[in-house]
C-alpha positions in Angstrom: 0.0 0.0 0.0 2.8 2.4 0.9 4.6 1.9 -2.4 1.3 2.4 -4.3 0.4 5.6 -2.5 3.9 6.9 -2.8 4.0 6.4 -6.6 0.5 7.8 -7.1 1.2 11.0 -5.3 4.7 11.4 -6.8 3.1 11.3 -10.3 0.4 13.8 -9.2 2.9 16.2 -7.7 5.1 16.1 -10.8 2.1 17.1 -13.0 1.0 19.7 -10.5 4.5 21.2 -10.4 4.5 21.6 -14.1 1.0 23.0 -14.3 1.7 25.5 -11.5 4.8 26.7 -13.4 2.6 27.2 -16.5 0.0 29.0 -14.5 2.7 31.4 -13.2 3.6 32.1 -16.9 -0.1 32.8 -17.6 -0.3 35.3 -14.7 2.8 37.0 -16.1 1.1 37.2 -19.5 -1.9 38.8 -17.9 0.3 41.5 -16.3 1.8 42.2 -19.7 -1.6 42.4 -21.2 -2.4 45.4 -18.9 0.3 47.4 -20.5 -1.5 50.3 -22.3 1.3 50.6 -24.8 0.5 47.2 -26.5 -1.0 47.1 -29.9 -3.3 44.5 -31.5 -0.3 42.6 -32.9 1.1 42.3 -29.4 -2.2 41.0 -28.0 -2.3 38.5 -30.8 1.1 37.2 -29.9 0.1 37.0 -26.2 -3.0 35.1 -27.2 -1.0 32.5 -29.1 1.2 31.9 -26.0 -1.8 31.6 -23.8 -3.4 29.1 -26.2 -0.3 27.0 -26.3 -0.2 26.9 -22.4 -3.9 26.1 -22.2 -3.6 23.2 -24.6 -0.5 21.8 -22.8 -2.3 22.0 -19.4 -5.4 20.3 -20.9 -3.1 17.4 -21.9 -1.5 17.2 -18.4 -5.0 17.2 -16.7 -5.8 13.9 -18.5 -2.3 12.4 -18.3 -1.8 8.7 -17.4 0.9 6.8 -15.6 3.1 4.0 -16.9 0.2 1.5 -16.6 -2.2 3.7 -18.4 -4.1 4.7 -15.3 -5.3 8.3 -15.1 -3.1 10.3 -12.7 -6.1 12.6 -11.7 -9.1 10.3 -11.3 -12.6 11.4 -10.5 -12.5 9.5 -7.2 -9.8 7.8 -5.1 -9.8 5.2 -2.4 -8.8 5.4 1.2 -5.7 3.2 1.7 -4.2 2.0 5.0 -0.5 2.8 5.2 0.0 1.7 8.8 -2.3 0.5 11.6 -5.2 3.0 12.1 -3.9 5.4 9.5 -5.9 5.8 6.2 -4.9 8.2 3.4 -6.2 9.1 -0.1 -4.6 6.9 -2.7 -4.2 9.9 -5.0 -5.3 13.4 -6.0 -8.8 13.7 -7.4 -9.5 15.6 -10.6 -11.9 18.0 -8.8 -9.4 18.7 -6.0 -6.8 19.8 -8.5 -8.9 21.5 -11.2 -12.2 22.4 -9.6 -15.6 20.8 -9.2 -17.1 21.8 -12.5 -15.4 19.3 -14.7 -14.3 15.6 -14.7 -11.7 13.5 -16.3 -13.9 12.8 -19.3 -15.0 16.5 -19.5 -11.8 18.2 -18.6 -12.6 21.3 -20.7 -15.5 22.0 -18.4 -13.3 22.3 -15.3 -12.8 25.6 -13.6 -9.1 25.6 -14.4 -9.6 25.2 -18.1 -12.4 27.7 -18.3 -10.3 30.3 -16.4 -7.5 29.9 -18.9 -9.9 29.9 -21.9 -11.5 33.1 -20.6 -8.1 34.7 -20.7 -7.4 33.4 -24.2 -10.8 34.9 -25.3 -10.0 38.2 -23.6 -6.6 38.4 -25.4 -8.4 37.6 -28.7 -10.9 40.4 -28.2 -8.0 42.7 -27.4 -6.2 41.7 -30.6 -9.4 42.4 -32.5 -9.5 45.9 -31.0 -12.8 45.3 -29.2 -14.0 48.0 -26.8 -16.0 45.6 -24.6 -15.1 42.1 -23.5 -16.9 38.9 -22.7 -15.0 38.8 -19.4 -13.4 42.0 -18.0 -9.9 42.3 -16.5 -11.0 41.6 -13.0 -13.0 38.5 -13.9 -10.0 37.1 -15.9 -7.5 37.9 -13.1 -9.7 36.4 -10.3 -10.3 33.2 -12.4 -6.5 32.7 -12.9 -5.8 33.4 -9.2 -8.5 31.0 -8.0 -7.3 28.2 -10.2 -3.7 28.8 -9.1 -4.8 28.6 -5.4 -6.7 25.4 -6.1 -3.6 23.8 -7.6 -1.3 24.8 -4.8 -3.7 23.5 -2.2 -4.0 20.2 -4.0 -0.2 20.0 -4.2 0.2 20.8 -0.4 -2.4 18.1 0.5 -0.6 15.6 -1.7 2.8 16.6 -0.2 1.3 16.1 3.3 0.2 12.5 2.4 3.7 11.8 1.0 5.2 12.9 4.3 2.9 10.5 6.1 4.0 7.7 3.9 7.6 8.5 4.5 7.0 8.4 8.3 5.2 5.1 8.0 8.1 3.7 5.9 10.6 4.8 8.6 8.4 3.2 11.3 8.3 -0.1 9.4 12.1 0.1 8.8 12.6 0.5 12.5 10.4 -2.5 13.3 12.2 -4.5 10.6 15.6 -3.6 12.2 14.3 -4.8 15.6 13.0 -8.0 14.2 16.2 -8.7 12.4 18.2 -8.1 15.6 16.0 -10.4 17.5 16.3 -13.1 14.8 20.0 -12.7 14.8 20.2 -13.1 18.6 18.2 -16.3 18.3 20.2 -17.7 15.4 23.5 -16.9 17.1 22.5 -18.6 20.3 24.7 -21.6 21.3 22.0 -24.2 21.8 24.2 -26.6 23.8 25.3 -23.9 26.3 21.7 -22.6 26.5 20.4 -26.1 27.2 23.1 -26.7 29.9 22.2 -23.3 31.6 18.5 -24.1 31.5 19.2 -27.6 33.1 21.2 -26.0 35.9 18.5 -23.4 36.5 15.8 -26.1 36.6 17.9 -28.2 39.0 18.4 -25.3 41.4 14.7 -24.5 41.2 13.7 -28.1 42.0 16.1 -28.1 45.0 14.7 -24.8 46.3 11.2 -26.1 46.0 12.1 -29.2 47.9 13.8 -27.1 50.7 10.8 -24.9 50.9 8.5 -27.9 51.2 10.5 -29.3 54.0 
C-alpha cells in the first residue's frame, strides 16, 4: 500500500508542479496584457502563447501513468499505510482542477475555463474590441482562484507523501528490531543454553524441595 500511494502522489505532484509553473507564466502574460502601450499585434502574440499553455495544461490534466491509469481520477480510495492510518490513494480531478469538470470532460473544469477566458480576452484585445466577454477583474480572479486550487492540492498531496515517509521509517525500525531479535536467536549456542537451562531447573527443584521441608 505504501509503495502504491507513494508512486501515485509522486506522479500527481510532478504534474501539479509543471501546471503551477505554466499558471505562473499565464499570470505574467496577464500582467503584460495590462500594458497600455501594447497594440493589436502584441495582443495576438500573447493570445498564441496563452493558447499553447492552455492546450499543454489540458493534456496534463488527463495524463496517465506508466500503466495507463489516469493520474487525476474522478474518485480515489482510502488506503491504509499503517495501523489506524488511512490516506487518499491519489489526487482527485476536482481537488486539483475544480468541481465543474471531470476526467472525461476536462474542458468544463474551472481551471480550463479560467484559462480559456483569458485566451478569449486576449483575442478580443487583438481584434480591437471595446467591450469584453470577461473583464480584466474576472479574468484575473479566475486565474488566481485556479492557481490557489492547484497549490492547495499540491500541499495536501505533499502532506500525504510525508505521512507515507514516516510510515516507511516506522516499518524500517520494526524490521531492524525483528532482524536483531532473529540474529540473537540464530546466534545462540543451543548446547550452552540447554546446559544453563538444566542448571537453573535443578536449582529451582532443590529450592522447591527445601521450601516444602
